[in-house]
N, C-alpha and C positions, 0 to 999 in steps of 0.2 A: 625606161623609167618615166613616169608621168610627172611626179613632183620630187624635186631634189632640194633639200634644205641643208645647207652646209655651215655649221658653226655660227649660227646667228645670235645676235645680242640685241636687246632693246631695253631702254630705260625710260622712265617718266619722272621728271623732276629729280633726277639723280638717283632714283631708286630702280634697281634692276627688276624687270618683269620677265625677260627671257635671257637666260644665262648660258650661252654656248650650246644651243640645241642643234642637233643634226638628225635628219629623218628622211628616208626615201619611201615613196608610195608608188606601187605598181598600178598599171591600168587594171580596172575592174575590181580592185580591193575595196573592202569596207573596213576602214580604219577608224577606231573610236579612241579619242583622247579622253582619258578618265582622270579626274582629280578634283580636289576641293576648290571652292571659290578663291580667287586670288593666286592660283598656282601658275597662271600664264597661258592657259589653254585657249581662251578666247583671243588673247593678244596674238598668239600664233596663227589662229584662223584668220584674223583680220589682216595679218601680214601677207598670207597667201592670197587673199582676196585683193590686196593692193590698197586697202583703206589707210593703212599705216605702213611704214617702211622700216626694215632692220637698221639699227645703228651700225652694225658690223655684220659681215657674213654675206653669203650668196644664196639666192633663191631662184630656182629655175622651174618652168612648167613646160613639159613636153620637149625638153632639150634646149629651150630658149631661156636665157637669163632674163628675169623680170625685175630683179633688184640685186644690187651688189655694193657692199660696203657703204651704206648710207645713201646710195643713189637709186632712184626709181628709174628703171629702164623702160618698162611698159606699164602704162596706167591701168587701173582696175577694169575699166570698160573694154579693154582690149586683151584681157587675159583668158577669156573664154571660161570663166569661173562663175558658177551660180551659188547664191548664198541664201539660206533661210535663217532669219534672225529670231532670237528668243522672243522679242516682242512683235514678231511677224512683219511690222513696218508696211502694212497694206495702206494704200492711199484711200482714205475714207470718202473722198469726193468722187472717186471713180468706181464704176461697177466692176464686177468680176472680169468681164471682157476687157474693160479699159485698163485694169491693173495688169493683165497679161500683155495687152497690146502696147503699153507704154515703152518697154524696152525694145520691142521689135520695131516700133516706129523710129526710135532714136537710132537704130541700126539701119534705117532706110530699107527695111524688108518690104517688098511689094505687097500691096493690100490683099490680093488674092491669096498669097502664101501666108500672110499673117492670119487670115481667117481660117485656113486649113490647119495650120499648126495649133492655133488656140483651141479650135473645136476638138482636135485629136487629143490634146493633152488634158482638156477638161473631161473628155470621155474616159480617159485613162484613170483620172483621180475621182471619177464618178460625181462630177460637179457640173455637167453640161446643162442640166435643167436650171441651174442658178446663174447662168452667164450674165443675166441682166440685173441680178441682185447686187446690193451694196454691202460692203463688209459689216456695217452695223446691223444688218438684217440677218446675219448668219450666226450660227452657233460657234463655239470655240473650235470644235473639231472641223467644221466646214471652213473656217478661216485658215486653219492649218493646211488643209488641202489646197486652198487657193494660193497660199504662200509657197507651197511646194510646187504647184503648177507654174507659178510665175517664174520660179527659178529654172524649171525644166524646159519651159517653152523656148528658152534661149539656146537650147542644145549645148550646154556647157560640157567641157572636157572633165571637169570635176565639180561635184556638188558638195558644198560646205554647209554644215548644219550646226548651229550654235544653241544647244539645249532647247530644241524646238518643242519638246513635249513636257517641259518642266511645269507649266502652269495648268495642266489638264488633270482631271481626276483619274484614278488608277485604271478604271475600266476603259475609258477613252484612250488613255496612254497605251494600254496593251493592244487595243484595236489598231491604232495608228502605227505602232511598231511593226505589226504584221503588214500593214499597207506599204510602209517604207521598204520593207524587204521585198515585197511583191514587185514594186516599181523598179527597185534597183536590179532585181533579177531579170525583169522584162526588158529593161533598157540597157543593161550591162554597163551602167555608168559607174565611175569611180566616186566613192563617197568618203568624206572625212567628217566625222560626227563628234561633237563635244558634249560631254555630260559629266555630272558628279554622281550619277546613279549607277551602282555596280550592276544591278539586274538588267538595266537598260543596255549597258555596255556589253554584257555577256550575251544578251539576246541578239544584238545587231552585228557584232563585230566578226570579221574574219581574223583581225589582228587588233590588239589593244596596246595603246601607249599610255603608261601611267606617268603623270606629271606631278611634280611637287617643287615648290620654291623656284620656279622658273626653269627647272631642269627635267630631263627625262630620267625617271627612276627605273623603269622597266619596260621592255617591249617584248611581246610574245603572243602566242595563241591564247584563246580563252582559258584553256586548261592550265597553261603555264602561268598566266597572270593570276588566276584563281588561287593556285598553289602559293604563289609569291605573297599575295595579300593575306592569305590564311596564316602564313608564317609570321608576317608583320604583326598581326593582331593576336597571335598566340593561340589560334584555334587548332 
Protein backbone atom coordinates (compact mmCIF):
# COMPACT_ATOMS: atom_id res chain seq x y z
CA UNK A 1 0.00 0.00 0.00
CA UNK A 2 1.53 3.31 -1.05
CA UNK A 3 -0.74 5.74 0.83
CA UNK A 4 -2.69 4.86 3.99
CA UNK A 5 -5.08 7.42 5.44
CA UNK A 6 -6.68 6.29 8.69
CA UNK A 7 -9.63 8.20 10.19
CA UNK A 8 -8.19 11.69 9.79
CA UNK A 9 -9.81 14.92 10.93
CA UNK A 10 -8.90 18.54 10.21
CA UNK A 11 -10.60 21.76 11.31
CA UNK A 12 -9.94 25.42 10.55
CA UNK A 13 -11.13 28.02 13.08
CA UNK A 14 -13.31 25.35 14.69
CA UNK A 15 -15.01 24.39 11.44
CA UNK A 16 -14.44 20.79 10.23
CA UNK A 17 -12.85 20.50 6.78
CA UNK A 18 -12.05 16.76 6.92
CA UNK A 19 -14.29 14.60 9.07
CA UNK A 20 -13.13 11.03 9.62
CA UNK A 21 -11.67 10.17 6.21
CA UNK A 22 -9.98 6.80 5.57
CA UNK A 23 -8.50 5.89 2.19
CA UNK A 24 -5.84 3.53 0.82
CA UNK A 25 -4.05 4.02 -2.50
CA UNK A 26 -2.10 1.26 -4.23
CA UNK A 27 1.07 1.77 -6.23
CA UNK A 28 0.34 2.64 -9.86
CA UNK A 29 -3.26 3.72 -9.29
CA UNK A 30 -4.84 6.82 -10.81
CA UNK A 31 -7.22 7.93 -8.09
CA UNK A 32 -9.40 10.99 -8.71
CA UNK A 33 -11.07 12.82 -5.84
CA UNK A 34 -14.28 14.34 -7.18
CA UNK A 35 -16.40 16.91 -5.41
CA UNK A 36 -17.58 20.54 -5.27
CA UNK A 37 -15.56 23.46 -3.91
CA UNK A 38 -15.26 23.36 -0.14
CA UNK A 39 -15.80 19.61 0.21
CA UNK A 40 -12.30 18.99 1.64
CA UNK A 41 -10.57 17.48 -1.38
CA UNK A 42 -7.74 20.04 -1.59
CA UNK A 43 -7.25 19.90 2.19
CA UNK A 44 -6.82 16.14 1.92
CA UNK A 45 -4.26 16.57 -0.86
CA UNK A 46 -2.29 19.15 1.12
CA UNK A 47 -2.19 16.87 4.15
CA UNK A 48 -0.67 14.06 2.08
CA UNK A 49 1.88 16.54 0.73
CA UNK A 50 2.71 17.67 4.27
CA UNK A 51 1.78 21.34 3.88
CA UNK A 52 -0.79 20.96 6.68
CA UNK A 53 -1.21 18.20 9.24
CA UNK A 54 -4.24 16.19 10.43
CA UNK A 55 -5.66 17.17 13.80
CA UNK A 56 -6.41 13.51 14.46
CA UNK A 57 -5.71 10.26 12.66
CA UNK A 58 -2.74 8.67 10.94
CA UNK A 59 -1.21 9.13 7.50
CA UNK A 60 1.48 6.83 6.07
CA UNK A 61 3.38 6.78 2.76
CA UNK A 62 5.00 3.56 1.57
CA UNK A 63 4.57 1.97 4.98
CA UNK A 64 6.13 4.85 6.94
CA UNK A 65 3.97 7.07 9.16
CA UNK A 66 4.36 10.71 8.14
CA UNK A 67 1.71 12.22 10.48
CA UNK A 68 -0.06 10.84 13.53
CA UNK A 69 -2.68 12.49 15.79
CA UNK A 70 -1.64 16.05 15.18
CA UNK A 71 2.10 15.38 15.02
CA UNK A 72 4.13 15.79 11.85
CA UNK A 73 6.61 12.91 11.76
CA UNK A 74 8.14 13.57 8.32
CA UNK A 75 8.28 17.02 6.71
CA UNK A 76 6.91 17.65 3.23
CA UNK A 77 10.32 17.84 1.54
CA UNK A 78 11.19 14.34 2.77
CA UNK A 79 7.96 12.57 1.74
CA UNK A 80 8.92 11.93 -1.91
CA UNK A 81 5.67 13.52 -3.03
CA UNK A 82 5.31 15.78 -6.08
CA UNK A 83 2.51 18.32 -6.40
CA UNK A 84 1.07 20.34 -9.28
CA UNK A 85 -0.92 23.28 -7.95
CA UNK A 86 -4.02 24.85 -9.46
CA UNK A 87 -2.19 28.15 -9.91
CA UNK A 88 0.96 26.25 -11.03
CA UNK A 89 3.21 28.27 -8.64
CA UNK A 90 6.04 28.58 -11.17
CA UNK A 91 8.81 30.98 -10.18
CA UNK A 92 8.58 33.87 -12.68
CA UNK A 93 12.20 34.99 -12.15
CA UNK A 94 13.58 31.56 -13.10
CA UNK A 95 13.58 30.11 -16.60
CA UNK A 96 12.16 26.66 -17.31
CA UNK A 97 15.48 24.96 -16.55
CA UNK A 98 15.82 26.92 -13.32
CA UNK A 99 12.31 26.02 -12.18
CA UNK A 100 13.14 22.33 -12.56
CA UNK A 101 16.63 22.66 -11.11
CA UNK A 102 15.56 24.41 -7.92
CA UNK A 103 14.29 21.33 -6.08
CA UNK A 104 17.15 19.16 -7.30
CA UNK A 105 19.68 21.69 -6.04
CA UNK A 106 17.96 21.79 -2.66
CA UNK A 107 18.30 17.99 -2.53
CA UNK A 108 22.03 18.36 -3.36
CA UNK A 109 21.68 16.35 -6.57
CA UNK A 110 25.02 16.46 -8.45
CA UNK A 111 25.13 18.97 -11.33
CA UNK A 112 25.62 16.34 -14.07
CA UNK A 113 22.70 14.27 -12.85
CA UNK A 114 20.56 17.41 -12.55
CA UNK A 115 21.17 18.22 -16.20
CA UNK A 116 20.41 14.70 -17.38
CA UNK A 117 17.19 14.44 -15.39
CA UNK A 118 15.95 17.88 -16.43
CA UNK A 119 16.63 17.28 -20.13
CA UNK A 120 14.98 13.85 -19.99
CA UNK A 121 11.79 15.08 -18.37
CA UNK A 122 11.57 18.15 -20.64
CA UNK A 123 11.85 15.81 -23.63
CA UNK A 124 9.08 13.70 -22.13
CA UNK A 125 6.70 16.67 -21.80
CA UNK A 126 7.82 18.05 -25.17
CA UNK A 127 9.25 21.27 -23.72
CA UNK A 128 13.00 20.81 -24.26
CA UNK A 129 13.14 23.62 -26.83
CA UNK A 130 11.81 26.05 -24.18
CA UNK A 131 14.34 25.25 -21.43
CA UNK A 132 15.71 28.83 -21.47
CA UNK A 133 12.30 30.53 -21.66
CA UNK A 134 10.65 32.22 -18.69
CA UNK A 135 7.12 31.30 -17.51
CA UNK A 136 5.74 34.67 -18.63
CA UNK A 137 6.79 33.91 -22.20
CA UNK A 138 4.88 30.61 -22.32
CA UNK A 139 1.26 29.81 -23.13
CA UNK A 140 -1.05 28.39 -20.47
CA UNK A 141 -0.63 24.88 -21.80
CA UNK A 142 3.15 25.19 -21.89
CA UNK A 143 3.18 26.44 -18.31
CA UNK A 144 1.11 23.40 -17.30
CA UNK A 145 3.70 21.12 -18.89
CA UNK A 146 6.52 22.87 -17.02
CA UNK A 147 4.65 22.57 -13.71
CA UNK A 148 4.14 18.86 -14.38
CA UNK A 149 7.81 18.42 -15.35
CA UNK A 150 8.93 20.23 -12.19
CA UNK A 151 7.01 17.74 -10.06
CA UNK A 152 8.14 14.69 -12.05
CA UNK A 153 11.84 15.60 -12.17
CA UNK A 154 12.01 14.95 -8.41
CA UNK A 155 11.05 11.30 -9.10
CA UNK A 156 8.23 11.27 -6.52
CA UNK A 157 6.54 8.13 -5.26
CA UNK A 158 3.17 9.80 -5.75
CA UNK A 159 2.07 12.73 -7.92
CA UNK A 160 -0.60 15.00 -6.44
CA UNK A 161 -2.55 17.23 -8.82
CA UNK A 162 -4.92 19.93 -7.56
CA UNK A 163 -7.33 20.89 -10.37
CA UNK A 164 -4.39 21.62 -12.70
CA UNK A 165 -6.52 21.96 -15.85
CA UNK A 166 -9.39 24.03 -14.47
CA UNK A 167 -8.23 27.35 -15.96
CA UNK A 168 -7.72 26.06 -19.50
CA UNK A 169 -10.10 26.17 -22.46
CA UNK A 170 -11.81 22.89 -23.29
CA UNK A 171 -9.65 21.96 -26.29
CA UNK A 172 -6.41 22.42 -24.35
CA UNK A 173 -7.94 20.69 -21.34
CA UNK A 174 -8.72 17.62 -23.44
CA UNK A 175 -5.24 17.55 -24.99
CA UNK A 176 -3.52 17.76 -21.61
CA UNK A 177 -5.75 15.04 -20.14
CA UNK A 178 -4.35 12.72 -22.80
CA UNK A 179 -0.83 13.95 -22.07
CA UNK A 180 -1.23 13.21 -18.35
CA UNK A 181 -2.44 9.70 -19.14
CA UNK A 182 0.49 9.13 -21.48
CA UNK A 183 3.02 10.24 -18.90
CA UNK A 184 1.42 8.26 -16.11
CA UNK A 185 1.40 5.11 -18.23
CA UNK A 186 4.98 5.69 -19.38
CA UNK A 187 6.34 6.33 -15.88
CA UNK A 188 4.04 3.98 -13.97
CA UNK A 189 3.71 6.66 -11.29
CA UNK A 190 0.92 6.71 -8.71
CA UNK A 191 -1.39 9.70 -9.19
CA UNK A 192 -3.93 11.38 -6.93
CA UNK A 193 -5.89 13.98 -8.87
CA UNK A 194 -8.45 16.47 -7.53
CA UNK A 195 -11.24 17.91 -9.67
CA UNK A 196 -14.84 19.12 -9.56
CA UNK A 197 -15.34 18.10 -13.21
CA UNK A 198 -17.06 14.73 -13.74
CA UNK A 199 -15.89 14.30 -17.33
CA UNK A 200 -12.31 14.94 -16.28
CA UNK A 201 -12.62 12.42 -13.45
CA UNK A 202 -14.16 9.75 -15.68
CA UNK A 203 -11.44 10.25 -18.31
CA UNK A 204 -8.46 10.03 -15.96
CA UNK A 205 -9.37 7.69 -13.14
CA UNK A 206 -8.87 4.02 -12.48
CA UNK A 207 -10.78 4.70 -9.24
CA UNK A 208 -12.90 7.66 -8.14
CA UNK A 209 -13.45 8.97 -4.62
CA UNK A 210 -16.53 11.19 -4.28
CA UNK A 211 -16.27 13.70 -1.43
CA UNK A 212 -18.85 15.95 0.18
CA UNK A 213 -18.95 17.80 3.48
CA UNK A 214 -15.48 16.68 4.45
CA UNK A 215 -16.36 13.00 4.12
CA UNK A 216 -16.02 10.27 1.50
CA UNK A 217 -19.47 9.60 0.04
CA UNK A 218 -18.55 6.89 -2.46
CA UNK A 219 -15.49 5.05 -3.74
CA UNK A 220 -15.49 2.89 -6.83
CA UNK A 221 -14.70 2.37 -10.49
CA UNK A 222 -15.77 4.87 -13.12
CA UNK A 223 -18.87 2.79 -13.89
CA UNK A 224 -19.80 2.40 -10.24
CA UNK A 225 -19.43 6.10 -9.50
CA UNK A 226 -21.25 7.09 -12.69
CA UNK A 227 -24.20 4.93 -11.63
CA UNK A 228 -24.09 6.35 -8.10
CA UNK A 229 -24.11 9.96 -9.33
CA UNK A 230 -26.89 9.23 -11.82
CA UNK A 231 -29.08 7.90 -9.00
CA UNK A 232 -28.33 10.96 -6.87
CA UNK A 233 -29.39 13.31 -9.66
CA UNK A 234 -32.39 11.18 -10.59
CA UNK A 235 -31.17 10.53 -14.16
